[in-house]
Structure formats: structure tokens, C-alpha cells
VOPAGU-2260 file (C-alpha; in pm, 1 decimal, decimal comma):
REM VOPAGU-2260
SITE   aa  ch    i         X         Y         Z
SITE  MET   A    0    6530,2   -2129,4    2178,0
SITE  HIS   A    1    6177,8   -2262,8    2118,3
SITE  TYR   A    2    5966,4   -2385,3    2408,9
SITE  ILE   A    3    5665,5   -2612,2    2355,0
SITE  ARG   A    4    5441,3   -2725,8    2641,7
SITE  ILE   A    5    5220,8   -3032,3    2594,2
SITE  PHE   A    6    4936,7   -3141,0    2822,1
SITE  ASP   A    7    4889,0   -3516,3    2776,0
SITE  ASN   A    8    4567,7   -3704,2    2857,2
SITE  SER   A    9    4636,7   -4017,5    2655,0
SITE  PHE   A   10    4594,4   -4371,1    2783,1
SITE  GLN   A   11    4543,1   -4728,5    2666,4
SITE  TYR   A   12    4244,8   -4943,6    2760,1
SITE  ASP   A   13    4105,9   -5286,3    2678,2
SITE  LYS   A   14    3786,5   -5371,7    2490,9
SITE  HIS   A   15    3569,8   -5349,3    2806,0
SITE  TYR   A   16    3619,6   -4972,0    2808,1
SITE  LYS   A   17    3577,7   -4896,3    2439,8
SITE  SER   A   18    3256,7   -4705,7    2515,4
SITE  TYR   A   19    3326,1   -4348,6    2629,0
SITE  GLU   A   20    3050,2   -4382,5    2887,2
SITE  ASP   A   21    3242,8   -4670,0    3052,3
SITE  ARG   A   22    3569,9   -4477,2    3083,0
SITE  LYS   A   23    3472,2   -4111,3    3113,9
SITE  ASN   A   24    3518,1   -4095,6    3494,0
SITE  PHE   A   25    3872,1   -4232,8    3466,8
SITE  THR   A   26    3987,8   -4013,7    3182,9
SITE  LYS   A   27    3821,9   -3674,5    3210,6
SITE  TRP   A   28    4044,0   -3366,1    3221,8
SITE  LYS   A   29    4106,9   -3245,8    3574,0
SITE  ASP   A   30    3998,1   -2898,9    3680,6
SITE  GLN   A   31    4364,3   -2836,1    3765,6
SITE  ILE   A   32    4663,2   -3007,5    3608,1
SITE  SER   A   33    4981,8   -3042,5    3806,8
SITE  VAL   A   34    5231,5   -2843,8    3600,6
SITE  LYS   A   35    5596,5   -2928,9    3647,7
SITE  ALA   A   36    5808,5   -2622,9    3706,9
SITE  VAL   A   37    6075,3   -2578,3    3443,0
SITE  LYS   A   38    6332,0   -2307,3    3506,4
SITE  ILE   A   39    6609,4   -2208,8    3268,5
SITE  GLN   A   40    6912,9   -2138,8    3486,7
SITE  SER   A   41    7150,2   -2059,6    3201,9
SITE  ASN   A   42    7158,2   -2112,6    2824,8
SITE  ASP   A   43    7208,4   -2484,5    2868,9
SITE  LEU   A   44    7093,0   -2580,6    3218,9
SITE  LEU   A   45    6730,9   -2653,8    3310,6
SITE  VAL   A   46    6558,9   -2768,6    3626,3
SITE  ASP   A   47    6231,7   -2958,0    3643,6
SITE  GLU   A   48    6053,7   -3103,8    3948,6
SITE  LYS   A   49    6042,6   -3458,3    3812,4
SITE  SER   A   50    6403,4   -3526,3    3719,0
SITE  GLY   A   51    6600,0   -3246,1    3881,8
SITE  THR   A   52    6871,4   -3065,7    3689,1
SITE  LYS   A   53    6916,5   -3153,9    3322,3
SITE  LYS   A   54    7174,6   -3029,8    3079,7
SITE  LYS   A   55    7049,4   -2922,1    2739,9
SITE  GLU   A   56    7163,9   -3153,3    2464,3
SITE  VAL   A   57    7423,6   -3013,6    2225,4
SITE  GLY   A   58    7262,1   -2858,0    1918,2
SITE  ALA   A   59    6911,6   -2856,2    2065,8
SITE  ASN   A   60    6710,9   -2542,4    1995,3
SITE  CYS   A   61    6376,6   -2668,6    2125,3
SITE  ILE   A   62    6252,3   -2774,7    2467,6
SITE  ILE   A   63    5936,8   -2983,8    2482,5
SITE  SER   A   64    5784,6   -2994,0    2831,1
SITE  VAL   A   65    5512,0   -3255,5    2891,8
SITE  ASP   A   66    5262,7   -3248,1    3178,9
SITE  TYR   A   67    5035,4   -3549,7    3226,0
SITE  ASN   A   68    4668,7   -3541,5    3328,0
SITE  LEU   A   69    4708,7   -3895,0    3468,9
SITE  SER   A   70    4979,5   -3828,3    3726,3
SITE  SER   A   71    4866,6   -3918,0    4079,9
SITE  GLN   A   72    4878,9   -4269,0    4223,7
SITE  GLU   A   73    4496,6   -4272,0    4218,1
SITE  ASP   A   74    4503,3   -4190,5    3844,3
SITE  ILE   A   75    4748,8   -4471,8    3779,6
SITE  ASN   A   76    4540,1   -4718,2    3984,7
SITE  ASN   A   77    4230,4   -4622,6    3782,8
SITE  LEU   A   78    4426,2   -4674,0    3462,0
SITE  LYS   A   79    4523,7   -5020,8    3583,9
SITE  LYS   A   80    4157,4   -5100,9    3654,9
SITE  MET   A   81    4082,8   -5020,3    3291,3
SITE  ASP   A   82    4347,2   -5261,0    3161,8
SITE  PRO   A   83    4418,2   -5524,5    3432,0
SITE  GLU   A   84    4583,4   -5763,8    3185,2
SITE  ASN   A   85    4868,6   -5517,5    3125,5
SITE  LEU   A   86    4968,9   -5404,4    3475,7
SITE  LEU   A   87    5343,4   -5448,8    3420,7
SITE  TRP   A   88    5323,7   -5275,9    3082,8
SITE  ILE   A   89    5140,7   -4980,0    3241,5
SITE  ASP   A   90    5403,7   -4949,9    3517,6
SITE  LYS   A   91    5678,9   -4958,4    3255,5
SITE  LYS   A   92    5509,2   -4690,0    3041,7
SITE  ILE   A   93    5451,8   -4463,8    3344,4
SITE  LYS   A   94    5822,7   -4486,2    3435,5
SITE  GLU   A   95    5928,6   -4415,9    3074,9
SITE  ARG   A   96    5722,7   -4097,7    3041,8
SITE  GLU   A   97    5940,6   -3803,6    2953,8
SITE  HIS   A   98    5877,2   -3465,5    3109,3
SITE  LEU   A   99    6157,0   -3267,2    2949,3
SITE  ILE   A  100    6274,3   -3334,3    2594,3
SITE  PHE   A  101    6545,2   -3153,8    2396,7
SITE  LYS   A  102    6535,0   -3154,0    2016,4
SITE  ARG   A  103    6691,3   -2982,1    1717,2
SITE  LEU   A  104    6396,7   -2816,4    1543,9
SITE  ASN   A  105    6428,3   -2729,2    1173,7
SITE  LYS   A  106    6257,5   -2820,9     844,4
SITE  ILE   A  107    6310,2   -3192,0     916,8
SITE  PRO   A  108    6019,9   -3293,4    1145,5
SITE  VAL   A  109    6074,3   -3370,7    1512,9
SITE  ASN   A  110    5831,9   -3633,2    1643,2
SITE  TRP   A  111    5669,0   -3670,4    1981,0
SITE  ARG   A  112    5437,1   -3968,5    1971,7
SITE  PHE   A  113    5152,1   -3874,2    1734,4
SITE  LEU   A  114    5263,1   -3512,9    1679,4
SITE  SER   A  115    5527,6   -3384,2    1442,4
SITE  PHE   A  116    5690,9   -3040,3    1473,1
SITE  SER   A  117    5884,8   -2859,4    1200,4
SITE  LEU   A  118    6028,1   -2509,1    1178,5
SITE  THR   A  119    5961,7   -2297,3     870,4
SITE  ASP   A  120    6068,6   -1932,5     862,9
SITE  GLN   A  121    5927,1   -1785,0    1183,9
SITE  LEU   A  122    5663,5   -2043,6    1268,4
SITE  ILE   A  123    5643,0   -2399,3    1396,6
SITE  GLU   A  124    5407,6   -2625,8    1206,4
SITE  ILE   A  125    5237,9   -2910,3    1396,2
SITE  GLN   A  126    5121,5   -3220,0    1208,4
SITE  PHE   A  127    4899,7   -3503,0    1333,2
SITE  LYS   A  128    5058,3   -3836,4    1238,1
SITE  TRP   A  129    4806,7   -4112,1    1167,5
SITE  ASP   A  130    5077,1   -4374,0    1121,4
SITE  TYR   A  131    5157,1   -4356,0    1495,3
SITE  TRP   A  132    4874,3   -4604,8    1560,0
SITE  GLU   A  133    4919,5   -4816,6    1246,1
SITE  VAL   A  134    4547,9   -4778,3    1179,9
SITE  GLY   A  135    4557,8   -4985,5     861,6
SITE  ALA   A  136    4339,9   -4962,7     551,5
SITE  PRO   A  137    4251,1   -4716,8     429,0
SITE  GLU   A  138    4586,5   -4543,2     478,0
SITE  ARG   A  139    4561,9   -4194,0     617,5
SITE  ASN   A  140    4797,7   -3905,0     554,3
SITE  SER   A  141    4935,7   -3677,6     823,3
SITE  PHE   A  142    4778,3   -3333,7     829,4
SITE  LYS   A  143    4854,2   -2992,1     977,3
SITE  ILE   A  144    4662,2   -2913,0    1293,4
SITE  ALA   A  145    4826,2   -2585,6    1399,2
SITE  GLU   A  146    5092,9   -2322,4    1349,8
SITE  LEU   A  147    5282,0   -2165,7    1637,5
SITE  HIS   A  148    5405,1   -1814,3    1563,0
SITE  LYS   A  149    5720,8   -1677,4    1722,1
SITE  GLY   A  150    5649,4   -1462,2    2024,0
SITE  ALA   A  151    5281,7   -1565,0    2041,2
SITE  PRO   A  152    5133,8   -1810,2    2296,6
């Protein structure tokens, strides 16, 4: 079983906050991130604080656990201040956030938003996917950003 933990500090904002100086107080990394406890109770049963008990999906050999930097009600209110035209969209996206994801990891890439994970021999290769944002011309190719080796943090 492979276990990948992701700390997410992504957000969407309107043109009034395109300058980093305008949004840095809303989006800086916290000194402490609230990490959701994930406990493996058996080979196929997991518990996390957000959604309670979850059963591992059949055939899954990878657990992706996501903790969000923007998690408190104050964080969410600040995010809404940054993009007041999309309040309903923000609420919807906050509710849809996944904290515990089960995937079958092998040579065929598994995607989580802008990251792609694939298993080769004894390591997991992580690719950055430019096409996630549909950036446009010039087209950009995905590229490897890291390798995770078995048994190493």
C-alpha cells in the first residue's frame, strides 16, 4: 500500500488580487496546518476526522490524504472576500474537497488536480501537469518534479 500526503494551499481569485502583495495576507502558509488524522484499522478500513470511516475501494493500492491550508471559517471568509462574484462557486468547491482518495497506482498515471502520479519499479514519479489550467499558447508539456522512493519520506 502506498500512502501520499498532500498539503494544499491553492485558491482562485479575481483580477483585483492578481498582485501577490494584494493577496499575501489571505494566502500565506500557516505556522501550523490542521492535519486530519488518518488511521488504518485493517487492510481495507480507514478512519479520517472529516468523513468518518471509509472503506478502501477494491483494487486500490494507494491512499492520497489531502490537508488544506485554507480550512477554518475565517480562511473561507477571506477567500470569499478575494472573489465576491463567485460566493456560491466557492461554497460548492469547499464542500467538494476530498480529504481521502483511493487509487490504483501503476504505470498508467493517476491524477490529482495538477499533479500526476505513476509507479515505476520501486518509486513513484510525480509530474506537474500544465494542461490542468488550459494555459493556451504556447503549449507546455508536463514535467517530472519529484520521485518518491519506497520506504523513504
